[in-house]
C-alpha positions as CSV (number, residue, x, y, z in Angstrom):
1,X,-3.8,-24.7,-11.8
2,X,-1.8,-22.2,-13.8
3,X,-3.6,-19.1,-15.0
4,X,-2.2,-16.7,-17.6
5,X,-2.1,-13.0,-16.6
6,X,-4.9,-12.0,-19.0
7,X,-7.2,-14.6,-17.3
8,X,-6.3,-13.5,-13.8
9,X,-6.9,-9.8,-14.8
10,X,-10.3,-10.7,-16.0
11,X,-11.2,-12.2,-12.6
12,X,-10.7,-8.8,-11.0
13,X,-12.1,-6.5,-13.7
14,X,-15.8,-5.7,-13.9
15,X,-17.6,-4.2,-16.8
16,X,-18.4,-0.5,-16.9
17,X,-22.1,-1.5,-16.2
18,X,-21.1,-3.1,-12.9
19,X,-18.8,-0.4,-11.5
20,X,-17.4,3.0,-12.3
21,X,-13.6,2.9,-12.2
22,X,-12.3,6.4,-11.3
23,X,-10.0,7.9,-13.8
24,X,-6.5,9.3,-13.2
25,X,-6.2,12.9,-12.1
26,X,-5.6,15.6,-14.6
27,X,-1.9,16.2,-15.0
28,X,-0.4,19.5,-13.9
29,X,0.4,22.0,-16.6
30,X,4.0,22.1,-17.9
31,X,6.2,24.5,-15.9
32,X,7.3,27.8,-17.5
33,X,11.0,28.6,-17.3
34,X,11.7,30.9,-14.3
35,X,8.2,30.4,-12.9
36,X,7.3,27.8,-10.2
37,X,5.2,24.9,-11.5
38,X,1.6,24.8,-10.4
39,X,1.0,22.0,-8.0
40,X,-1.6,19.5,-9.3
41,X,-4.5,18.9,-6.9
42,X,-4.0,15.6,-5.0
43,X,-7.2,13.5,-5.1
44,X,-8.2,10.7,-2.8
45,X,-6.6,8.4,-5.4
46,X,-7.7,7.0,-8.8
47,X,-7.6,3.6,-10.5
48,X,-4.2,3.3,-12.2
49,X,-4.1,0.7,-15.0
50,X,-0.3,0.3,-14.7
51,X,-0.5,-0.3,-10.9
52,X,-3.4,-2.7,-11.5
53,X,-1.3,-4.7,-14.1
54,X,1.6,-4.8,-11.7
55,X,-0.5,-6.1,-8.8
56,X,-2.2,-8.7,-10.9
57,X,1.2,-9.8,-12.2
58,X,2.3,-10.3,-8.6
59,X,-0.7,-12.5,-8.0
60,X,0.1,-14.5,-11.1
61,X,3.7,-15.0,-10.1
62,X,2.6,-16.2,-6.6
63,X,-0.3,-18.3,-7.9
64,X,-0.7,-21.3,-5.6
65,X,-0.8,-24.8,-7.2
66,X,-4.1,-26.7,-7.3
67,X,-7.5,-25.4,-6.7
68,X,-7.8,-22.2,-4.6
69,X,-9.5,-18.8,-4.5
70,X,-8.6,-18.0,-8.1
71,X,-10.2,-21.1,-9.4
72,X,-13.3,-20.4,-7.2
73,X,-13.5,-16.9,-8.6
74,X,-13.1,-18.1,-12.2
75,X,-15.9,-20.6,-11.8
76,X,-18.1,-18.1,-10.1
77,X,-17.5,-15.6,-12.9
78,X,-18.4,-18.2,-15.5
79,X,-21.9,-18.2,-14.0
80,X,-22.4,-14.4,-14.2
81,X,-24.9,-14.7,-17.0
82,X,-26.9,-17.5,-15.4
83,X,-30.2,-16.2,-13.9
84,X,-29.5,-17.2,-10.3
85,X,-28.9,-15.1,-7.2
86,X,-25.4,-14.8,-5.8
87,X,-26.0,-17.2,-2.9
88,X,-27.1,-20.1,-5.3
89,X,-24.2,-19.4,-7.6
90,X,-21.7,-19.6,-4.7
91,X,-23.3,-22.8,-3.5
92,X,-23.2,-24.3,-6.9
93,X,-19.6,-23.4,-7.5
94,X,-18.6,-24.7,-4.0
95,X,-20.5,-28.0,-4.7
96,X,-18.7,-28.4,-8.0
97,X,-15.2,-27.6,-6.9
98,X,-15.6,-29.6,-3.7
99,X,-15.3,-32.7,-5.9
100,X,-11.8,-31.5,-6.8
101,X,-10.9,-31.1,-3.1
102,X,-11.6,-27.4,-2.8
103,X,-13.1,-26.3,0.5
104,X,-14.4,-23.1,1.9
105,X,-11.5,-23.0,4.3
106,X,-9.0,-23.4,1.5
107,X,-10.6,-20.6,-0.4
108,X,-10.4,-18.3,2.6
109,X,-6.8,-19.3,3.3
110,X,-5.7,-18.8,-0.3
111,X,-7.6,-15.4,-0.5
112,X,-5.7,-14.3,2.6
113,X,-2.5,-15.5,1.0
114,X,-3.1,-13.3,-2.1
115,X,-3.9,-10.4,0.2
116,X,-0.5,-10.9,1.8
117,X,1.1,-10.9,-1.6
118,X,-0.6,-7.6,-2.3
119,X,0.6,-6.3,1.1
120,X,4.2,-7.2,0.2
121,X,3.8,-5.3,-3.0
122,X,2.6,-2.3,-1.0
123,X,5.7,-2.5,1.2
124,X,7.9,-2.7,-1.9
125,X,6.2,0.3,-3.4
126,X,6.7,2.3,-0.2
127,X,10.3,1.4,-0.1
128,X,10.8,2.5,-3.7
129,X,8.8,5.6,-3.1
130,X,11.0,6.6,-0.1
131,X,14.1,5.8,-2.2
132,X,12.7,8.1,-4.9
133,X,12.1,10.8,-2.4
134,X,15.7,10.5,-1.2
135,X,17.2,10.5,-4.7
136,X,15.0,13.2,-6.2
137,X,13.5,15.5,-3.6
138,X,16.3,15.6,-1.1
139,X,18.9,16.2,-3.8
140,X,16.9,19.2,-5.1
141,X,16.5,20.5,-1.5
142,X,20.3,20.2,-1.1
143,X,20.8,22.1,-4.4
144,X,18.5,24.9,-3.2
145,X,20.3,25.2,0.2
146,X,23.7,25.3,-1.5
147,X,22.5,28.0,-3.9
148,X,21.0,30.0,-1.0
149,X,24.3,29.8,0.9
150,X,26.1,30.9,-2.2
151,X,23.8,33.9,-2.5
152,X,24.5,34.9,1.1
153,X,28.2,35.0,0.3
154,X,27.7,36.8,-2.9
155,X,25.5,39.4,-1.3
156,X,28.6,40.7,0.5
157,X,30.0,41.6,-2.8
158,X,26.7,42.9,-4.1
159,X,28.3,45.7,-6.2
160,X,30.4,43.4,-8.3
161,X,28.2,40.2,-8.1
162,X,24.6,41.4,-8.5
163,X,24.3,39.8,-11.9
164,X,25.5,36.4,-10.5
165,X,23.1,36.6,-7.6
166,X,20.1,37.2,-9.9
167,X,21.1,34.2,-12.1
168,X,21.3,31.9,-9.0
169,X,17.9,33.2,-7.8
170,X,16.4,32.1,-11.1
171,X,17.9,28.7,-10.7
172,X,16.5,28.4,-7.2
173,X,13.0,29.4,-8.5
174,X,13.2,26.8,-11.3
175,X,14.4,24.0,-8.9
176,X,11.6,24.9,-6.5
177,X,9.1,24.5,-9.3
178,X,10.5,21.1,-10.2
179,X,10.4,20.2,-6.5
180,X,6.7,21.1,-6.2
181,X,6.0,19.1,-9.4
182,X,7.9,16.1,-8.1
183,X,6.1,16.2,-4.8
184,X,2.7,16.3,-6.5
185,X,3.6,13.4,-8.7
186,X,4.8,11.4,-5.7
187,X,1.5,12.1,-3.8
188,X,-0.6,11.2,-6.9
189,X,1.4,7.9,-7.4
190,X,0.9,7.0,-3.7
191,X,-2.8,7.8,-3.7
192,X,-3.4,5.9,-7.0
193,X,-1.6,2.9,-5.7
194,X,-3.6,2.8,-2.5
195,X,-6.9,3.3,-4.4
196,X,-6.1,0.5,-6.8
197,X,-5.0,-1.8,-3.9
198,X,-8.2,-0.9,-2.1
199,X,-10.2,-1.7,-5.3
200,X,-8.7,-5.2,-5.5
201,X,-8.9,-6.0,-1.8
202,X,-12.6,-4.9,-1.7
203,X,-13.3,-7.3,-4.5
204,X,-11.7,-10.1,-2.6
205,X,-13.6,-9.2,0.6
206,X,-16.8,-8.9,-1.3
207,X,-16.4,-12.5,-2.6
208,X,-15.5,-13.7,0.9
209,X,-18.6,-12.1,2.2
210,X,-20.6,-14.0,-0.4
211,X,-19.1,-17.2,0.9
212,X,-19.7,-16.4,4.5
213,X,-23.3,-15.5,3.8
């Protein structure tokens, strides 16, 4: 059964009355020229809507044909306003969907499948993150090293080249500021991704626990 992305997103989103979704960390202040940028505090991670949308899109793109965990979750969610306890709701949904060939085993297997899809997204994120580190951070570190080596050479001609050394030192300070800012953004992006991934996986595990109970 094909689901559109808005419907799939609704399966994993709870109302503010049901759960408090942590907000993104406060961004670091803009750096001042010639002064190192202040490093933003890195939290344990926060819910990131863009990451959430990306992960849900991955689930949509790998949606299995036929009845599976998503159809079970959709049917269970449609009963949220019915005054029954969770166990009875799960039993009712399982009884209904079993007439269409959906079994508990199939729900568990498809849920594990979607968790593997999310795991692959995490691997891809880590790969892109490492690539970003190589492209951005390493290149800045290389620039700093080259400028420092240049300063060592210029120091030997300190009388004539004092002005040039000072200008290079300002460049080093500025690059160091950008480096700290880039490092902070990378850590925030990583922690936000992991927190969002944990949020979705916990929802899947919670529903599996309902089935097992």
